[in-house]
TORLUM-723427 format. One record per residue (C-alpha): x, y, z; residue in three letters. Coordinates in steps of 0.02 Angstrom, whole numbers, plus 50000, padded with zeros to 5 digits. Layout:
# TORLUM-723427
XYZALA...
# end
This chain:
# TORLUM-723427
500005000050000MET500515018149992THR501105029750127SER499735042650109GLY498225031350133ASP496965041650232PRO496225026650322PHE496735018550485ASP497375000650474ILE496434986950566ALA496304968250528PRO494394967650531TRP493874985050479GLY494345001650407ILE494265018250497GLY494635036550479ALA494935049950610THR494675068550601GLY493935077050449TRP494635080450276ASP493515091950172PRO494465086850014GLU494005068550034ARG492175069350082ILE491515059649933ALA492925046949946ARG492445042750125ARG490625041850074GLU491065028249949SER492255018350061VAL491055018650209PHE489535013550105ALA488394999950171LEU487354988550062SER486584971450050ASN486354971049861GLY484564977249872HIS484754992949979VAL486285004049975GLY486755019150082TRP488315029250050ARG489345033450203GLY488755051550215SER488635059450386LEU487065056750488ASP486645075350489GLU486695076150299GLY487945090450289ASP489315092350233PRO488985080050093CYS489535077649913LYS488435063249854VAL487065058449979PRO486655041949895GLY485215030649945ALA484905017049816TYR483755002449780LEU484434989849657ASN483514991849492GLY482685008449531VAL483125020249390HIS482435033649278GLU482375033449089GLN483005047548980HIS483265050548794PRO484915044948719MET485665059848627PRO486615056548465TYR487415068348341ALA486785056648206GLU485525042648221ASP485935025048165GLY484995008748151TYR485034998748312GLY485565013248423TYR484675012448592PRO483375026248601GLU483185026548789THR484505027348924GLY484355021949105GLU485165030449256THR485135025749439VAL484275038549550ILE484225042249734ASN482735034249818VAL482015043249970PRO483465044150092ASP483065037850266GLY484785039050345LYS484655057650390VAL484605062650574ILE484915081150600ARG485365088050772LEU485075105050850LEU485995109451010VAL485105124051093ASP484425128350919ASP486195128150846GLU486345115650701PRO487635102050730PHE488875104750588ASP490685099150602ILE491215114150497ARG490635126150634SER491025127050818GLY492455115950877THR492705098050817LEU493705089750956HIS493665072050887GLU492825061950751GLN493065043650712THR492205032650583GLN492455013850574PHE491745001150453LEU491734984350543ASP491904969450426PHE491514956750562ALA489974965450633ALA489354972950470GLY489054990450540VAL489725008050518LEU490135016650683ARG490435035050713ARG490875045250868GLU491025064150873VAL491465076251013ARG490925093750967TRP490645110751047THR489405122550967SER489835140650923PRO488915145551083THR489975134051191GLY488795119151213ARG489715102351209GLY488995085651153VAL489605068351109THR488675060050967VAL488785041250938ARG487945032350795SER487965014750725THR487245011550554ARG486724994550485LEU485974987950325ILE485324970650363SER486034955450276LEU484604944850346THR483124956550313HIS483214961750131ARG482304978450143SER482874984450313LEU484144997250372ALA484335004050548ALA485265017350647ILE485665018050832ASP485925036550872TYR486395043851041GLU486765061551101VAL487615064751269GLU487825081851350ALA489635083951402THR489505100051503ASP488105112151547ALA486245108751535HIS485605110451357LEU484115107351245ASP484305095451098VAL483165092650951THR483365077750835LEU482555078550664LEU482455060850594SER481985061850410GLU481605053350247ILE482085065250107VAL481535062449927ALA482175069849764ASN483915073749827GLU484925080249679PRO486015068649576LEU487765073349523PRO487875077649339GLU487915061549239VAL487805068949064HIS488105086248989PRO486585085448875ASP485155096348937GLU483845083648884ARG484625070648997VAL484805082949141LYS482985088049128LYS482385070049126ALA483355066349287LEU482815082149378GLU481615077649520ARG481255060349449PRO480125054749593LEU478295059549583VAL477375059449752PRO475965046849760VAL475425045249942GLU476035048550118THR475605039350278PHE475905043350461VAL475445033950618SER476225038550784GLY478105038250761GLU477985028850596ARG477915037250425ALA478005031350245THR478255040450080LEU477655032549918LEU478335038949751HIS478365033549570ARG479725037349444THR479115049149312ARG479625039549155ARG480125021949203SER478555019649309GLY479385011149458ILE478485012849625SER479565015849779VAL479005015549960ALA480165020450104VAL479555020650283GLY480315023850454MET479915019950634ASP480775024850797HIS481095018950973VAL481575033351090VAL482495030651254GLU482505045351376GLY481245058751423ARG480735067651264ALA479285074051162THR479035065650993VAL478055072150842ASP477955065350665THR477385074450509GLU477435071150323VAL477415080850160ALA477615075449980ASP479515074149983ASP479945073350167VAL479435063750321ALA480075070250488ARG480035063950665THR480545077450789THR481245072250958VAL481525085851089ARG482385083451256ALA483225093451395ARG484865085651452LEU485915088451607GLY487785085851611ARG488125067551570GLY486325064251519ASP485895056951349GLY484485053751227ILE484485038551114ARG483415034350964ILE483395018550861VAL482785021850685LYS482155007950572TYR482005011350386VAL481114999650264ALA481275000350075HIS480194992549939GLU480044994949752SER479094986649610ALA478614989149429ASP476844982549442ALA476284980449623LEU474804990149693GLU475265004749803ASP474384996849951ALA475434981149932THR477054991149938LEU476455000450091ARG475974984050176ASP477694977050143ARG478524992250220VAL477374991350371GLU477734972850394ALA479614975550386THR479544989650513LEU478454979450630ALA479634964550621ALA481134975850652ALA480344983950802ARG479904966950875GLU481674960350848LEU482464976250916GLY484154984150884TRP485124971250984GLU484254957250891GLY484704964950723LEU486514967150774VAL486584949050836HIS485864942450673GLU487074952950571GLN488564946450668ARG487974928450656ALA487754929950467TYR489514936950446LEU490254924150566ASP489604910550450ARG490234919550297PHE491984923050361TRP492164905450432ALA492294898550256HIS492714913850148ALA494044923150247ASP495714926550164VAL497104927550294ARG498724936050246LEU500284935750355ASP501634948950342GLY500664964050280SER499324972150389PRO498864984050246ARG498594970050121LEU497634960150252GLN496444974750278GLN496284977650090ALA495884959350056ALA494494958850185ARG493834975850130PHE493744969449951ALA492844953449999LEU491654962650115PHE491164974949978GLN490894960749853VAL489764952349981LEU488824968650008GLN488564970749821SER487624954449802ALA487084945949964ALA485244950649946ARG485164956349764ALA483964941849732GLU483444943849552GLY484374959949516ARG486054963349434PRO487674969049514ILE488064986749455PRO489864991249413GLY489925002149570LYS488784990949670GLY487635001949772LEU489065013149832THR488825027749712GLY488095033949548PRO489625029949442GLY489325022049271TYR487515028049293GLU487165012549398GLY487415000749251HIS487964982749256THR489264976449132PHE490174960649078TRP491324962049228ASP489884956349340SER489994938749267GLU491844939049220ALA492554945949384PHE491254946149523VAL490304929849497LEU491844918649513PRO492124925949686VAL490294923949733LEU490264906249664THR491664901049780TYR491134911049934THR489234914049930ILE488584903249788PRO486744907249814ASP487114925349767ALA487984919749607ALA486474909149564ARG485294923749590ASP486264935149474VAL486204921749338LEU484344919849369ARG484184938449333TRP485084935849168ARG483854921949130HIS482394933249178ALA482914946349049VAL483294933348915LEU481774939148817GLY482504956548800LEU484164949048744ALA483244938948611ARG482384954748550GLU484064963448539ARG484804949048439ALA483334949748318THR483594968448298GLN485414965048255LEU484894951548130HIS485644937748236LEU484984921648310ALA484924917548494GLY485184931248624ALA486264946848625ALA486454952848804PHE486694971548831PRO488414978948858TRP487754990648992ARG486044990549071THR484964991649227ILE483334983949168SER484034971949039GLY483894983848890ARG485434990248801GLU485995007348863CYS487675009248777SER487695024248661GLY489435020448592TYR489235005048486TRP491075000648451PRO491324997848637ALA489544991848667GLY488544982748536THR490024973648458VAL490794968248624ALA489874951848602PHE491014942648722HIS489794947248861ILE488694932948801ASN490104920448824ALA490564928248991ASP488804924449052ILE488944906748984ALA490614904449073ALA489844910149237ALA488464897149215VAL489744883349186VAL490814888649334LEU489324889849452TYR488644872649407VAL490374864749414GLY490744871849587ALA489024868449663THR488354853249572GLY486704862549555ASP485944852049416THR484214859449446ASP484874876749401PHE485814869549253GLU484224861549186ARG482984875549224ASP484044891049190HIS485814887149135GLY485334876548984LEU484304890248904GLU485654903348934LEU486964892048855LEU485864887448708VAL485384905248663GLU487154911848678THR487814897348573ALA486554901448437ARG487214919248432LEU488994913648391TRP488464902648247VAL487594917048158THR488894929948208LEU490354919548143GLY490814914247967ARG491624899047888TRP493254901247793GLY493644892647630ALA494834881047725ASP493484875647848GLY494044887447986SER492774897148090PHE493004915948113HIS492154929448216ILE492424946348132ASP492104964348179GLY492024963048368VAL492774972048518THR493644961748651GLY494014966848830PRO495314979548770ASP494334995248726GLU495845002848637TYR495534990148498SER493834989748416ALA492994981048269LEU494364967948256VAL494324950648179ASP494604934848278ASP494934942348449ASN495744928048544VAL494814931048708PHE493144931948616THR493494916748508ASN494104905848651LEU492614911348756SER491414907548614ALA492254890648588GLN491964885948769ARG490184892648758ASN489804881548608LEU490584866248688GLU489644868948851ALA487974871448763ALA488164855048670ALA488704845648827ALA487284852248935VAL485994849248799ALA486554831048794ARG486374829848983ARG484594836648976HIS483904830348810PRO482064832648850ASP482284850748902HIS483434853948755ALA482104847448635ARG480844859348711ARG482044873448666LEU482114866948488GLY483854859748502VAL484164844748390GLY485634833848345ALA486064844148192ASP486184860348291GLU487264852348425MET488394845348290ALA488544862748214GLU489054870048383TRP490374856648404THR491024858948227ARG491174877948250ALA492074875548416ALA493334863548342VAL493644874948192ALA493784891148294MET495204902348233THR496524907348362ILE497734919548277PRO499594916148305TYR501084926048243ASP502344912748190HIS503714925448157GLU503634932748333ARG503054916248409GLN501654924548505VAL499764924048500HIS498964939148423GLN497664948548524GLN496674948748363SER497054944948182ALA498484956148124GLY498704964748292PHE500574961548307THR500854969048134GLU500174986248182ARG501295000948223GLU501715001848408ARG501105016348509TRP502435029548545ASP502585026148731PHE504215035648747GLU503405051048673GLY501865050148784THR501895060848940ASP501265054549107ALA499945068249105ALA499215061048944GLN498545045649033TYR497225039149023PRO497505039648836LEU495645040048795GLN495555057448871ASP496955064548764HIS496975055248598PHE495635051148469PRO494995033448468TYR495425031148285PHE497255033248329ASP497155021148474LEU496205008448370TYR497565006848238ARG499075005248354LYS499804991948466GLN499244998748635VAL498174989548762VAL497014998148885LYS496734982748991GLN497164964348995ALA496404955848843ASP497534942348776LEU498234941148953VAL496464938749020LEU496284924448895ALA497894917048967LEU497054917349138GLN495314910749101VAL495714899048955ALA497414893249017HIS497174875948944GLU497284883348768ALA499094888848793PHE500694879548833THR501794885848974ALA503034892748846GLU501664901448747GLN500974909148908THR502664916048960ALA503034923448788ARG501314931048768ALA501344938548943PHE503034946748911ALA502484953348741TYR500864961348802TYR501654968348960GLU502604980348846GLU500954986648773LEU499744987248919THR499475004349000VAL498094999149122ARG496935013749094ASP495615002149168SER495474995549346SER495084978249275LEU496844975049212SER497964972949365ALA497074957549437PRO497284947449277ALA499084953049258GLN499404947949439ALA498714930549407VAL499734927449249VAL501314935349319ALA501244923249466ALA500864908749348ARG502414911849243VAL503524914049397GLY503684933049410HIS502994933349587VAL503714950249635ASP502864958249485LEU501274948949532ALA501384956749705MET501524973949629ASP499954970649527TYR499044963749679LEU499514979349775THR498864990449635GLU497204981149632ALA497064981849821ALA497455000449820THR496355006349678VAL494945012149793ASP495765014249963LEU497105025749890ALA495985031849747ASP497305028049617LEU496175033449474ARG495435048749557ASP493655042349532ASP493135034249696VAL492005049149732ASP490695040949620ASP490815023949703GLY491935008749723LEU492584997549582HIS491694981449629ILE492464970849491ALA494214976949533ALA493894972849716LEU493344955449662ALA494974954649567GLY495934956349731VAL495224939549786TRP495624931949617THR497404938749618ALA497664930549788LEU496824913749756THR497184911049571ALA498814920849572GLY499754916949732PHE498654901949771GLY498884895749593GLY497074889849586MET496394885549414ARG494924875449351GLU495354860249245THR494354845949171ASP495034834849310ALA494574847049450GLY495484861049539LEU497364862749526GLN498454873149643PHE500234879549615THR500454891049766PRO501894903449783ARG502194918149899LEU503134934449875ALA503734948149992HIS502974954750102PRO501834939650122LEU502504925750234THR500914915550231GLY499124915450170MET497544905250189ALA495884905350099PHE494304895150086GLY493174890649941ILE491464882549935CYS491334866549833LEU489714856849823GLU489164861349999GLY490844859450085ARG492314870850118THR494064867950054LEU495364877350156ARG497064880850081VAL498484886750194GLU500094892050110VAL501814894950184THR503454897250092GLU503884878850117GLU502234869550099ALA500364870250076THR499044861850183THR497354856750110TYR495834851750211ALA493964849150181ILE492664850050318ASP491314838250258ALA490604827850116GLY491384814550007PRO493224813949965ALA493854827649851LEU495184825449716ARG496314840349681ILE498014842849603ARG499504850749693HIS500724856049556PHE500894839549459ASP500314828049599ASP498554820949615ASP497884822049793VAL496324814549873THR495664824050024LEU494594815950159GLU493544826250283PRO494484829950443GLY496164824250374THR497264838750320PRO498614835150191VAL500254844850193ARG501264845250032LEU502944853450000GLU503164867449874THR504404863149736PRO505784875749697PRO505304889849581LEU506174888549413ALA507064904149354ASP505774913449249PRO507094924549169GLY507104943549167PRO505494951949221ALA504534959149073PRO504504977849047ARG502984989149047GLN502725005248945PRO503695020149012LYS502975026049176GLY501605012649178ARG502364999149287SER501294995649440PRO502715001549553HIS502845018049459GLU500965020749461LEU500875017849648LEU502335029349679ALA501625042949566ALA499945041849652ALA500625043849826ASP502465048049824GLY503115031949899ASP502815013249908HIS503145007350083GLU503204988550078GLU503974985649907HIS
# end
């Protein structure tokens, strides 16, 4: 990590002390709480100062026109943008009629701490008002992992000196402004005050606001209830866009007032208003009956179970240990209770990417979920299955068979207005198929495979057959696509895309044979399966025989190289300083593409081919995307450059906590955080999926002296503990498990750990070079002036 990280180091949480007005939005993102359905940014309880208030419900968005300079066939006409739902986390405080604001008076102390083990955000503030009245404010915020729609706050004010009057204004606030997401006035207008009031309800200390989005027609109900401890008067009132419960109390020195606030959230496209209100009321009633302590106990118990099998332990680096658990905690928060909704690129931590989900959900996040919380992975794939009809419609519009899933979306409809990086990035279809195969292989969930996975595999396979073409020599080609590298567009035979399509076609044929009756109901016959198999076998994988390296796409290695020596550090990211046409015709790589293929389709490359390709593309990859470093870490470790792999791991682990890309204000990079887990398990753990089961080739690098991680496999947990000398494998239950340690086959029995020595690391040769100024070490140093541990 870097020396200037603004967060306190702790093994099971992340904290910050004091107040930094320059990093308000950054803290709001890092301290965000979510369960995949409800998301609250880590803004202060009192609502001010605040950069992006942020209260979200997964799937709740507003539609707006898509502006184009020129129209074209197949361009999406309507965009979708996440909006703030009514925000129930606000509790304002008046001390003798003086608003509590840390920018006024005297701030003696402020601490915030996000607890990964308890699943809460704690805050404590000691403050003296401009008139000399001192208070201590303590709050604990929770979004329930066991109650999908529920959030809660425990808020306490203590008088620290003279007698004083306090007033607490607990609110739900609707139509809070969004940050600007698009410069076009038509888009801005459509997103201005998107929530239309429908009804309000109040009963005692309970209040509910019901709204409907103006264009997308989504109904949203948010309600709150309170339990007040201490002598106070309590009043509740509602208006169209605000509900407020006012608590007034007179406190002597050392006296306090405490309120517990429960907030329930519901949304739906088609439910009756009364039904939404009933759901909110039921959630609040259940919360009140369970009580704050009950909620906290349930939250801790849920996380105890999760960490028992999913924890990644790192020895030798407290900063990396914190970063690894932060990453895994945020991935959990992005999906635990999504239940039929997608995982946005920023999760529910901010409005970045307009709240859209992308291919990185399946390619980066779902592998982590599959091995740590498989039910969440299944639910995301069920959402893809639920929007399969829209993907079929899109394929028909594009004159293709099967299904064409959207490059970016909230509802399942395509929202990408830049087609070279959207429409033609067809690999998303194979990424979804790969996630299906991985989930079923890791869980043995044949019911899901039959009822959901088969149809996803069949429809994506059908796409490739119509998208591709047959060469005169019997080879199969996929032309005019964009792979993971967005600095290359409209290319022929992108290796990542072709290998992914090949595996998609093979999997569709295999699963159709396993479920012949269901396959027939989908119209799959022997001839179609044979065509899939024939296309997979004939798939073209471009190779440059002169340079003895795989080409990222046909002809890629013959292009002119980008002038890295003549590119100034201030000109990165390149997309902000150079026209795309120039990027598209040069050898320059935004993010791992061929190298990502080396990771996910490792069986297609020999060890020598992997090492040569990795070295070649290292010289071209500038990592203007947060998705690159994890894949480069995995392959660097695989080819023996473990110190370089550590640098890439550190970059991935730092991208949000040190804000390496200066964009954390809009939310966290959930896929990059998932990549931290992958860099550790698949990189330093050497884990890879093979036809014969999991294989491990573990290695460590400074500063790590040991590591341990767990993965879920068919209802049991495999624990892997790595030291410099040996690795210990153990399973906790179930039948025997066959794995491979380097080149040795191993059979594990429950309760019988197996310790195996690590063979010496062969000399990998000189470490490959990166473009000038773009090595991970240089990027970390440039971002923060120093790199402490490396």
